[in-house]
N, C-alpha and C positions, 0 to 999 in steps of 0.2 A: 566452391561447392556448387553443384548443379541444382536444378529446381527441386521441388518436393519429391522425396523418395516415396515410391508406392510399393508397399509390401502387402501381400495378400491377394485378394481377388481383383478382377479387372475394374478399372475406374472409368469405363466408358459410360457416357451419359445414358440413362434409361430413356426409352422412347417417350416423347412428349415433354421431356424436361428441357428447358432452354439451356444451351451450352453456356458456360461461364466465360467471361472475358479472360484473355491470357493473363496469368499471374506473373508478377515479377520474380526473378530468380533470387535466391539468397546468396549473399556474398559477405565477405569479412575483410574490409580494408582497414581503415584507420582506427586507432584507439582513442581518438579525440571525440568526446561525447557532446551531442547537441545540448544536453542538459547541463553541461559544465562550461559552455562558452560564455564569455563575458564581453560586453561592449560598454566600457565605463563612461562614455560620454552622456551628456544630457539628452533628453528626448526631444531633439530638434531635427528638422530635415537634414541639416548638414551632418549631424552625427550618424543618421541612418545611412547616408551614402558613403560616409568615410570609414565606418567601422567594419572590419572583416569579422568572420565567425569567431576567430580566436584571438583577435587583436587585444593586446593588453593582458593576455593570459599566458602563463608558462606553457611552452610546448612540451606536452608530456610524451610525445612519441615522434619519431621521424616521419616525414611525409610518406604516404603509401606509394608503392611502386606498381600496384595492380591497376590494370587499365579500367576496371569498372568502378573504381573509387571516386566518390564525389570530390572535386577539388575545393579546397578552402580558400578560394580567391573571389574577389568581387567580380561579378559578371554583368553583362548587359542583360536587360530584360529579355527572357528567352521566348516570349510569345509575340508573334507578329501582329501587326495592326489588323490584318485581314482575319486572322483567327479570333482576335478579340471581338471584332464587330460582328462576326458571324455567330458568336455564341449569344444566346439569349441573356439579356441584362437582368432578367428576373430569376436567374438560377435554373438548375436542372429540374425538369418535370418529375424525374424519378432518380433517386440515388442508386447507383449501381457499383460505385467504387469509392472506398473510403481510405484515407491515409491518416495514420496517427504519427505525429512527430514526437518522439520520445518513448522509450520502452522501459520506463521506470515503474514505480509502485502504482501509478495511476494509469498510464498509457497501456502497459502490457495486459493487466487483467481486464480493463474495460474493453480493449480491442478484442480480446479473446472471447468474452461473453457476447459481444455484439456479433462477431463472426459465427459463434456457436448457434445463435438463435436466428441468424439470417444467412442460410446456406446459399442464397441467390446472390449475395454480395461478395465482392472481393475486398478484403481488408488487408492493407499493407501497413506494417508497423516498422518505422525506420528510425535508426539511431546510428550515430557514428562511433559508438563504443563497440569495438570488435568483440571483446570478451562477453559483453552483455548480450549481443546478438547471438553469439555462438551458444550461450547458455539457453536462450529461448528456443533454439533449434535443436536442443539436446533433451535427454531425459532428466537433467539436473537443472531445473529452472532457477533463475537468479532470485526468485521471490518465494518465500515459504508461506503458502496459503492453502488451507484445506480445500481439496476439490479442484484446485487450479490445473494440475497436470492433466486430469481427465478432460477438462474443457479445452485446453490447448491441444491435446492430442486429437480430439474429435475434429476440430476445425483446421488445425495445421496439417494433419496427416490424412484426413478423410477417414471414412469407415468402409467396411466390407459388407457385402450382402450377407444376410443372416435370416434365420427363421425364429419366430417368437412362439413359445408355448406358454400360454397364460394359465395360471392356476385355476382349476375347475373347468377348463375347456379341453375337449379332445382334439380339436383341429389346431394346426399350426398356421401362422400367418407369416408370409415372406416380408422382410424388411429390406428395402433397397439401400445400398451404401450411398454415402454422400461424397462428393468431390472435395478435395482440399480447397479452402478459401481464405486461409489466414497465412500470411507470409511475413516473416521477420527478416529484415535485410538492412544493408547500409546504402541501398540505392535511393537516396533521398530525392534527387531531382526527378527521375522518372516516375516515382510514386506520386509526387505532387502534380506532375503534368497530367497523369491519368485520372486523378481524383475528382469526384463531384463534390466531395466534402472533406475538409482537412481539420483534424483535431490537433490543437497545440497542447502538448502535455509535458512541458519542460519545467525545470526546477525554478522556483522563485524564492531563494533563501533570503534571510534578513541581511541587509547591507552591513558590511563590516568596516566600512570607511566612508568618509565624506559626510555630507549632509544627510541626516536621518540614520546614521550608523547605529546599529543596535535596536532599531525600531522599524524602519521602513523596508518594505520588500524590494529586492533587487530584481527588476523586470528585464534586465539586459538580455537574458536568454530568450525571452519572448520577443523582444525587438529583433534579435538575430534571426530567429525562426520565421518571423513575419516578413522580414526582408526577403528571405529565400522564397517564401510562398508568393510574395508580390512579384518576384521576377519570373516565376515559372508556372504559376497556376493558370488554368484556363479562365476566361472571362465567365463570371457568374458562379464560380466555385464558392461554396458556403464555408466560411471559416468559423470554427468552434473553439472558444477558449475553454479548456478543461482544467488548466492549472488553477490553483488558488491564487487570486490576484487582487491587487488593490482596486478600490472602486474607480472607475474611469478607464480601466485598461482596454476595454472593448473600443472605446473612442480612440485611444492611442493606436490600436491595431488598425482601425479604419483610416486614421490619418496617414499611417505608413503606407497602406495600400493605395491611397489616393495620390500620395507623392510619387510613387513609382508607376502607377497605372491610372492617371487622371481620367481617362476616357472609358474606363472599365468599371462595371458595378460589381462589388463584392458585398455580401451581407455577412455581418459578424454577429455570432450568437454567443451567449454565455450559458454554459452547461456545467456548473460546478459539480464536483464529486462529493458524495457523502458516504465515504467508505471508512469502516473501522478495520485497521490492520488486524489480521488474525481471522476475521470473518468477512473479508472483502468479497469473496465469491458469493457467499450467502446474501450480502448486501446488494450485489449486482443482480442476482437471480430474483430476489424478492425485495425490491426497494420500497421504502416508505413513500418516496416520491422521486420523480425525475423532474428537476427544475430547469426550465429553458427560458432564457431571457433574450429578447429581440427588440429591434427598433419597432415602434408602433406604426409602421407604414405597411403598405400593401406588400412590397417585396420582402420586408422584414418578417411579417406574419407568414408569408409563403415559405420562407426559409425555415421558420420555426416548425411549420407543419411538416416539412420534409424530414426534419430531425425527429419529430414525434412519430413519424411513420416507421423510422428505423427501430425505435424503442417499442412501438406497438406490437412487434413480433412476439413479445412475451410480457409486457407490462400493461396492466389494465388502464383504460383511458382515464379513469378517475384519479390515477396517480401520476398522470402527466400534467404538470403545472406550468403554465406559460405566464410570464410577467415581462415587464420592461427590463432592459439590460442592466441598468444601474441597480435596480432592486434585487436582481439575481446575484450580482457581485456582492452586494452588501449582505444579503441573506446568508451566504456561505460563511463570511467572517463572523456574523452574529451567532450563527448556529454553533460553531465551535467554541466561541467565547462563552455562551450560556451553558454548554455542557461542562466546560472547565469550571465555570462558576459553581455548579452543583458539587463538583468534587472538592473545591476549596471550602465551600460552605460546610460540608460534612466533616472535612478535616479540621476546620475550626471547632466544630462540636467535639471532635475527638480529643482535642487539647483540653477542653473544659472537662470532659469525662475523666481524663487522667488526673487532673488537679482536684476535682471534686472528691474522688475516692468514693466511699460509701457504696461500692458495687456498681456504680454507673458504667454502662457498657454501650459504646457507640453503635454496635450492631443492633442492640435492642431499640435504640432511638431511631436508627435508620429504618428498621422494620415497621415501627409505629407510624412514622410520618409517611413512609412509602405506601401505606394502606390508604392514604387519602388520595382519591382519584384525581384531585386537582394537582397533586405533586407527582405521584407515581414512584416506583422503586428504582428506576434506572439511574446510574451514575451517582448512587448514594452509598457506595462502598468505601469506607475510610481506608486510607493507606498512607504510604510514605510520600505520596504526591504523584502528579502526572508528569509524563515526559513525552517523547516523540517529536516528530518534525512539524506537527500541525498546530496544536493548541497554543503553545507559547508564541509561535510566529504570528498566528492570526490575531491573538490578543494584542501583541505589540503593534501590528498593522492597524487594528481598529483604534487603539489608543492614539497612535500617531495621527490618524485621520481626524480624530476628534480635536486633538491639540492644534492641528493646522487650521481648523475651523474656529479656533479660540474657545473651544468648549473644554476648558481645563478641568472643571469639576467632573464632567463625563469621563475624560481621559483618566483622571485619578481613580475613578470608580473601577474602570476596567483593569487598571494596573494593580489594584488591591488584590485581584485574583492571583496574580503572579507573586505578590508579596506573601500571601498565605502559603502558596506552594513552596516558596523558598524557606519560609519559616518552618514548615513541616519537615523538610529535609534536615535543617539545622537541628531541630529538636531531636530527631532520630539519632543523629551522630552524637549529640550531647548525652543522650541516654546510654548509648553504647559505651562511651568513654567513662561516664560516671559509674555505671555498674561494674566496670572492670577496674575499679579503684582509681580512676582518674588518669590512667596511663596505659598505653598499648605497647610500650617498649618490651621487647622480648616475647611478645605474644603473637600467635598466629590467628588471623581472622579469616573465616571461610565466608565467601559471598556466593549465595545460590541465586542465580538469575542475573542476567545483564541486559537482555532485550527489554525495551520499554514496556512491553506487555507480553503475555503468553500467546502462543500460537503464531508467532511471527519471528523473523530473524532480523528485524529492523533495530539497529542500535543507535540511531540518530537521536541525539539529545536525550539519552536514556537517563532516568533517575539514578541508576547505578553508578554512572560515571561521575556524577557530582558527589555522591557519597563516598566513593572510592578515593576521590581527590582529598576529601576532608579526613578520611581515615588515614591516608598516606601521610598527611601532615603530622599525625601523632606518632610517626616512626615505629610502626609495628615490625615484628620480625619478618612477617610474610602476610600478604593478602592473596588468598587462593580463590580464583573465580571459576565457577562452573555454570554453564548455561547449555541446556540440551538442544537449543535451536540455532545457536550462533557459532560461526567459524572463529577459530582463535585469532586469525588475521583481522577479522572485522572488529573484534573486541579490542585488540591492541591498537588498531588504527584510531579508535575513539579515545583510548587512554592517552595516546601520544599527543592529542590535541589540547589537553587540559592544563598544560604548563607545569607538569611535575619535573623535578630535577632527575638527572640520570640515576643517582643513587636511590631515589624513591621508586623509579620505574623498575629497577633491578629487583626490588622486593615484591613485585607483582607477578604472580604466576597464573597462567591460563591452564586449567585442568580439563582433561577429556572425560573424567569420571568423577562422580560425586564423592566417592570414597577418598580419592586423592585430595579433594578439596577439604573435607572435614577432618582428615586424619591429623591428630595432635593439635587441633584448633581449640582455642579457649572460648571462641564464640562463633556462632553461625548467624549471618544476616540474610534473611529471605527478602529479596527485592523484586522478584518477578513471580506471579502466582501460577507457575507451571503446575499442572496436576501431579506430576511426578514427585513434587516436594511435599505433598500432603501425607505421603506414607502409605504403607500397606494396611488398609482398614482404619487408618487414622486420618483425621482432618475434618475441618468444618466444611459443610456443604454450602459453598458460596454461590453456586449456580444450580439452577433447576432445569433439567432437561425437558424436552417435549414429551408429552404423553403419547405412548405408542398407539396409533389408531390405524385401522385398516386403510390401505391406500385405495382411492377411487381410480379404477383402471379405465382408461379411455376406450371407447368403442373402436375396434380395429377392423370392422367390416369393410370400410372404405379403402381405397388404394393407399399403400404405405407412404406415397409421396405427400399425402395430406396430413400425416402425423407431424406435429411439431416436436422439437427437442424436449419441450416440457411434457408432452404426451409420453415420449419415450422414457423420460426420467421416471414418470409415474409407473410405467410398465416395469422398469428395472427395480424400482422400490418394491413393487408387488412380488416380483420373482424372488427378491432377496428375503422378503418376509416369510416365504415358504421354504427357503433353502436352509439347511443346517449349517452351511458355511457361506455366509454372504460374501459377494465378490464386488470389486469395483467395476467390473465389466461383465455382469451376469448374462447379457445377450451376446457376448463375444463379438461385438461390433468393431472394436478398436484394432488398428493395424499394429503389428509387432513394432516395438521401439527399435530405432537404429542402434547398433552397438557403439559403445563409446570408443574413442581412440585409445590406443595403448598408452598406459601411463596416466590415465585419467585420475586425478587426485580424489574425485568423489567416489571412485569405485575401488579404492584400496580396501583391503580386508576390513569388514564392517565393524571395526571397533567403535567408531563414533556412532554408527547406527544403533548398536547394542546399548550404548550408554544413553542414547537419546530416549529410549523407551523404558529404561529401567527405573522403577520406583524407588525412592529413598527409603531405606529400612532404618527407622529411627532407633530400633532396638540395637542394631549394629552400630549406628552412629554413637550411641551412648557409650559403648565400649572403646570407641576409637578416639574420642575427644579428650582433651585435658581439662582438669578443673579450671574454672567453675562451671563449665558446660552451659554457657548461656545460649539461648535461641532468641534472637531479636526478629520477631515476625512482622516485617513491614507490610505484609498484605493480609494478615489475619487468615491464613490458610490452614494452619495446624490447630489441633485441639490442645489448648494449654494444659488442661487437667490430665490428659493422657500422657503428654510429654513430661509433666511434672512427676507422674507416677513412675517414669523411667529414669528419674534422677536429674532431669534438666531443670534449669531455671529459665522461665519463659517470660518474655515481655512483648506484648502485641501493641496494636494501635488503639487508643481510645478505651483502655480498660484500667 
């Protein structure tokens, strides 16, 4: 595929605007992903030089035959000595080109938002997974996040010239289009060679074998990516670890760089992400803080200042926090652990409320303690437990670190968070079985929700998969799963990893509509708090939206080049407030989307799209289910009194 397709008006640079560096073209070679490469050896110089990108890992696809595909072979360092010495050892004075290695849940959205707010930068996102790159270059992004497609389209495709008519103003203002500056490709080596700054955003799963299995993070993908950077980056390139990593990883990256390039200076920064899936774009647009860790040296502080300048395009200076590297790495692990701690704490309270009886309600307790400003209301919603790829992994990592330092009491304290989480899941399943007379044989169970949280399609380490495993061990007639945000293939991939027998998997059915899931079911288990599950006019209001206030419109008397994307977003919000039909693109800036290839599975007649947005009608559900019509609300999203009035038996959490 050629470079970025331009649809709409001309993309010639306006007078006075500096032309952008040439962007890399998009290509689609291998299906081997950077994020999935493993180098199983220990972190020693010999292992760094011996391990190839995919050594010790099953080859999931044949070698690519396309000429522009990066070869997965060890190569000599690709930067000459003269090039290395001619580059300032203190790093670039100004960052003009950024490379993100890894186009996953962290790399893709972060790169898109940085490119969105910095139109003067070229941002290359590279990954060796052909399908993932193709998805990022299409209208069907591989990640389900509110607002992400618009951000990607603005930076990836550029915008067209348009005119702005502000409410209450007679005059119109011309708004110049912007050039594309976000490229998703598999051209790994060229992107690294051209970059002033390289973000490493690869996967760091928990080890599954060897020393530290089940607790320690596997950083082999970071080692592999760092070796590639060391061989091909220009001298002075700033390396940023964005992945969630064990403490000391920045030092490991620095050691690898020095092994391959002993005469070249590279500064390594820690810039952990603090994104909540489902609200990742909101978190990136309006972050609580941007944490940057660096060596406390002149060159380290200069590198941190360069990264601060990238974020300063839209983040207030007071929210740009600089610390030393080790503190930054530790802060990320502790932040997730303490958030999980709050969830386990309120879930422990929910168990007490259920056993106390006497009308004790965990939601009332949560409301009361959340009013204390020292505590606050966030992460105090009781439920069936937490899942996802972050909390459990980071707690295990932190506990393992404490145990390695002989702080066993500290490690046990962190591990107790996971014990409560597991206990909450087990309690939920026991309640389901007990209320159905101690047996699920011959009964159908409907499962509403599989993603680990609403507004995301992430199924990794979902609470649902653990509960489905335990329910399957009770040998029900059928387990019918419906999730409005997850593809059936993603759900089944997770289920196949949990060790069920073939006859148990045969009883699990993935449904495309909620009616299919609940029909003839004896019980419904709500495991993800999708708003569709609350019902038409039924449901507990667990989230409070922002109060609608008039938008402060920026002054547009100055040239349109001086308007930032944040200014333009305010203008769009103001226009939408005055419009009877709000639009995602009220200023008509976006270029038309490229048509999908024939046979695109995402574009088949919109059955799935229709089911995604359809709200569950509990009145209809009551007539479709079999007795005893139990609803086990694992997220406290429905109103139990209203459902009981429809003939359901309802059991929530902490009541």
